[in-house]
C-alpha positions as CSV (number, residue, x, y, z in Angstrom):
1,Q,0.0,0.0,0.0
2,V,1.0,3.6,-0.5
3,Q,2.9,5.0,2.4
4,L,4.3,8.5,2.9
5,V,6.3,9.2,6.1
6,E,7.4,12.7,6.9
7,S,10.2,13.7,9.2
8,G,12.4,16.6,10.1
9,G,10.0,19.1,11.7
10,G,10.6,20.7,15.0
11,L,10.9,23.9,17.0
12,V,13.1,26.5,15.4
13,Q,13.8,30.2,16.0
14,P,12.9,32.8,13.4
15,G,15.6,33.0,10.7
16,G,16.5,29.3,11.1
17,S,16.3,26.5,8.6
18,L,14.9,23.1,8.4
19,R,14.9,20.2,5.9
20,L,11.9,18.1,5.8
21,S,12.0,14.6,4.4
22,C,9.2,12.3,3.0
23,A,10.0,8.6,2.5
24,A,7.7,7.0,0.0
25,S,6.8,3.4,-0.6
26,G,4.1,1.2,-2.2
27,F,4.3,2.8,-5.6
28,T,6.8,3.5,-8.4
29,F,8.1,6.7,-6.9
30,S,10.0,7.9,-10.0
31,S,6.8,7.9,-12.1
32,Y,5.0,10.5,-10.1
33,A,5.2,14.2,-9.3
34,M,5.3,14.8,-5.5
35,S,4.1,17.8,-3.5
36,W,4.4,19.4,-0.1
37,Y,1.4,21.0,1.6
38,R,1.0,22.7,4.9
39,Q,-1.8,23.4,7.3
40,A,-1.7,26.0,10.0
41,L,-4.0,25.8,13.0
42,G,-7.5,27.0,12.0
43,K,-6.6,27.3,8.3
44,E,-7.1,25.3,5.2
45,R,-4.4,23.0,3.9
46,E,-2.4,24.8,1.2
47,L,-0.1,23.7,-1.5
48,V,3.5,24.8,-0.9
49,A,5.6,23.2,-3.7
50,T,5.5,20.4,-6.4
51,I,8.3,18.6,-8.2
52,G,8.1,16.7,-11.4
53,K,8.9,12.9,-11.5
54,T,12.5,13.4,-12.6
55,G,13.0,16.6,-10.6
56,G,13.2,18.5,-13.9
57,W,10.6,21.0,-13.0
58,T,9.4,22.6,-9.8
59,N,6.5,24.9,-8.9
60,Y,6.0,27.0,-5.8
61,A,3.2,28.9,-4.1
62,D,3.9,32.6,-4.0
63,S,4.4,32.4,-0.2
64,A,7.1,29.8,-0.8
65,K,9.1,31.4,-3.5
66,G,12.7,32.4,-2.5
67,R,12.9,30.5,0.8
68,F,11.6,27.0,0.0
69,T,13.3,24.4,-2.2
70,I,11.7,21.1,-3.1
71,S,14.0,18.3,-4.3
72,R,13.9,14.5,-4.7
73,D,16.2,11.5,-4.7
74,N,14.6,8.8,-6.8
75,S,17.3,6.3,-5.8
76,I,15.9,6.3,-2.2
77,N,12.3,7.2,-2.9
78,T,12.5,10.4,-0.9
79,V,11.3,14.0,-1.5
80,Y,12.7,16.9,0.5
81,L,11.6,20.4,1.4
82,Q,14.3,22.8,2.5
83,I,13.0,25.9,4.3
84,N,15.3,28.8,5.0
85,S,14.8,32.1,6.8
86,L,11.9,30.6,8.7
87,K,9.1,33.0,9.9
88,P,6.5,32.5,12.6
89,E,3.9,32.4,9.9
90,D,5.5,29.2,8.5
91,T,4.3,27.4,11.6
92,A,2.1,24.5,10.4
93,V,1.9,20.8,9.9
94,Y,3.7,20.0,6.7
95,Y,2.4,17.1,4.6
96,C,3.8,15.1,1.7
97,N,1.3,14.3,-1.1
98,V,1.1,12.1,-4.2
99,G,-1.8,11.8,-6.6
100,L,-2.2,8.4,-8.3
101,R,-4.9,6.2,-9.5
102,G,-7.3,9.1,-9.2
103,M,-6.7,9.5,-5.4
104,D,-4.7,11.7,-3.2
105,F,-2.4,10.1,-0.6
106,W,-1.0,11.8,2.4
107,G,1.5,11.2,5.1
108,Q,0.8,11.8,8.8
109,G,2.5,15.2,8.7
110,T,5.4,16.8,10.5
111,Q,5.0,19.8,12.8
112,V,7.1,22.9,12.2
113,T,7.0,25.5,14.9
114,V,8.8,28.8,14.4
115,S,9.1,30.7,17.7
116,S,11.6,32.5,19.8
């Protein structure tokens, strides 16, 4: 079955950096685009970034441009989200996502808290 397991979240001070990871299994990872979403408390889940199946293209939400970098390593079925210059408004649960067979699959999420 499809499994997505996020890791790398935590408590970080404003201006700090984090790299989130998502380990995927149960499908042919290299055949699908992958995305990161986030959901802040009391808000709707929003798309942060998407990467093509080979990593040849990426797309970012306006709020993520310049500080977020999505990447992937198809040899180990993992997608990453590097976040620099973290701001308190980046506080959210970050989710990995893949769409296949007409369905969306999600991981359990990893909490990112930006606070001094």
